[in-house]
N, C-alpha and C positions, 0 to 999 in steps of 0.2 A: 519424806512429803512428797507425793503425786505430783508431775507437772500441773494438772491440769485444776489444783484447788490454789486458792490465795494464798501468800503467808501470811493469815491471820495475827501470827502473835511475832515474828520477829522477823528483821531483813539485815542482815550483815552483821548479824550476832547483836543485835540492840533491840530490846523488845519495847514495841508498840505501847504496852499496856505501863511499861516503868516509866518510860518516858513521860505519859498521860498522867500518871500517879506524883512523879518528881514536880511536872510544871504546875499543878493543881495547889500541891503543897505550899511550893515555894511562891507562887501568885497569893495564894491565901495567906500567909503568914506575913506576908508584905502587906496587905490589904488591912489587915488586925490593927498594923501599929498605925496606920493612916486614920482610925475611924475617930471620930472628931479634931480631926488633924489634916483635912485637907484644903487649900485654899482657892481653888476656883471652883464655881459651881456654873452651870453652862444650860440652857434649854435648848431641846433639841427637836423632836416633831412636835410638840403642844408642853404645856405650862405642866403638864403632868411626865414629861419623858427627859430625864436629866440626864448628865452626864458631868463626871468631874474627873482630875487628871488622873485619881486613882483609876477609874476604869480604864484609860489610856495607858496608864505606866504597866497595870497588869496585863493587859493585850500586849504590848511591846514587850514584854518579860517572856510572856508564853510564847509568842511568834517566833521570838529568837532562840529560843531553847531547843524547839521543836525543829526549825528549820538547821539549826548547828546539828542536831541528829538526822533527820531526813530534808537534806536540801534539794530535794526534787521533788516533795507533797506538796500539793496547794493547801491554801489557807484562807478560811473564811472567818473572819471574825465582827463581831457586831460592830467596834468603832472604826474600823473600816469601810463603813458603809454608810451611805448616805441616809437621812432620816427617812421613814415612814414607809407604808407598805410596798408601794412599787419599785423603789430602790431595793429592799431588800430581796424580794422576790427577783429582779435580775440579778443581784451580786449572785442569789446561788445558781438560776438557769446558767449565768458564765461558767460555773465552776463543777457543775453536779455530774458531769461526766469525766470528772478527773478520776485517775485509777485510783490514788490515796487522796482523800479531803479531811483535813482536822478543820473541825466546826466549834466555834469557842466564844461562850460570855467571859467576858471576863470578871463581869461583878454583876451577875443577876438579882436583884435587888437593890438597884442603886440610891431609888428612894429611901428603902428603910436604910440603907448604909448612910443618906444625907442626914437624915434624921437622929441618928445613933440608935437606930432599932434594930436587934441585932438575928437578923433573920434574911441573910444574901448569903449567896455561894458562888462559886466558881465553877462553871460547864464547858467541858473538855471531851467533845467525840471523836472517833475516827471511820468514817466511810470507806470500804474499798468498793469503787463501781457504784455508787450510790446507797451500797447496805450498810448501815452504821456496824461496826464490829466491835470496837472498844469503847466504852459511856464510862465518863468518871464526875462526878459532882463531889464537892467538897465545901464544909458548912466551917469555915476557919474558926467562928464564935465559939462553936462544940466539939472540934477536932474531930467531926466525923466526916469519915469519906466512902462514900458509897461508889461501888464499881462493879464492872459488869463488860465481860469479853461473852461475845457469840459464842452460843454453844455450850459454854463452860459455865452458867448461873451467877449470880450477883452478891454480891458481899458488902456488909458495913461491921466494921471492927473486925474484920476477917470473919465473922461467922454467916453461913450464907443464910440470904432473905426468900421472905415468900410473901405474897400477900393475905391480905385478911381473909378472912372467913365467912364474913357476913352474908347472907344470899337474897336480904331484898332491902331496897333504899331504905324502906322503914326503917330499918336499924343500921342504915348506914353514917357514916362522917366523911360527908365528902369536902374539897375544896376549891375554889375558883380566884379569879382575878377579875382585877379591872384595867381595860386597855386604856391606853393613852390616845387612842383614837376614841374620839367624843364624837364623833357624826355616822361612825358605823357600827363599831365592834362595841364599843361601850353599848349603845342600847340594848343589841340583841342579849350581851352579858346580864343584863338588867330584867329582862323578860325571862331569863333561863331562870337566875334566881329567885326572882318571884314566885315562880312556878314548883320550883325546886324544894324553897326552903320548906313548906307543911308538907313535903312527903317526905323528909330523910330525917335522921336523929337528930343532925346541925350542920351548919354550914362554916367553915372557914378561911380567911384571905389573907395567908401570910405574905402575901408579897413578892414570893420567887417561885416563879414555877420552875424552874430546875427542881427548889424543893421538894415543891409541892409532889414531883413526878417521883422522888427519891423516895419520901413517905409513903406514895402509894406503893411503892416497891417492897417499902419494909414496912408494911400492914399498920401503919400508925392512920394513914388514911382510906377509904374504901374506894374512892375515885376522885378525880380532878376534871375537871372543864374548863376554857377558858375558848375567847375567841380574839383572834388576833395576833394571836404567836408569829415568831419567827424559826427560823432551823435550827439556831443557837439556843433557844430558850427549849428547848423537847428532844434535841438529837439523842445527847448522853441520858436523859430521863428515859426515853422510851424504850433503850434497850433496856435498864436499869429493871422496867417494870417486864418488860417481855420476859427476861432471863427469871425473874422472880415469878412468873406464872399466870401473868395480869394480861390483859387486854388493851390497847392502843389503836385508836383509829380517830379521822375527823369525827365531825358531829353527826353527820350522816351516817356513822357504822362502817365507812371503809376502811382498810386499812390502812395504815399508818405509812407515808412515805417523808422523804426530806423536804418535800413544800408544802405540807400540811400544815396550816395556819391555825384553824378552827382545832382543838385538839376536844379529846374525851379518852381516859383513860379510866380503867376500874383491876376491882379483882377478877373483874372477870365474869363471875357470878351475876350479877347485880346488870352487867353491861347491856343486854340488850332493855330492861328495864329505863333503864338511866338513858340511853337514846330514845327510847317510846316518849319519857317524859320533856325531851329538850325537842321533840320535835310535835309533840301536840301542844305545845308553848310556840312555837312557830320560832325557836331560839338556837335555831342549828347553822344558820348564815347558809 
């Protein structure tokens, strides 16, 4: 390996990807044992923004495992950041220039977890100088692990993933989510929902942005958009989609980067039409 290329897979004999998979699997199995068995529920940013001791315990487990292997790496996890969009943006700004940055959502879909609705995930990404090079999204209830390494493709159940083949919005199954930010993000998402619903085959909202992204990568959804997300919701899923042949941008069509909060992701074939529909609805942010 030449000196001018980052060691995207291995440092000191330890594989970044293997550590990410191990962390996601261990955290996911522990979360599964806590389903219906958590003891404390707290409100964060709004009554729709929840946290349990399971979120915090999962993040602590992941952080500890990662820093055991890579003690000099930086770490950005949802539960280590104060609630709200401003705090999220500042937390990312503080670490975005790190050589190696792990970006973790310990339970993506906490509301589902709290209600016993089995659609939630662990999302772990590793960025090298601001570019995501490893992404893992793990669904413990289905034991599905979605994995991508930059330049090496994306996989689920060990099989290579590719995005779906729909070529029009009219034939597309699209997903969205409903933000905990009821002042700004949610009204914009509702405008998009109202505009897009008649134009697509159907719309889904599972309640885990990371799994929506993974499903887009796997061809189970044609696309996904949401206003008001955070880096830990999107980083792993963005790489999954890119490595599966899809496209990830902000809702204005600009290329994805770690600071994107308003996302539009698709199989690529419908992307221009998708962005155009959001623009026409004035639902882009």
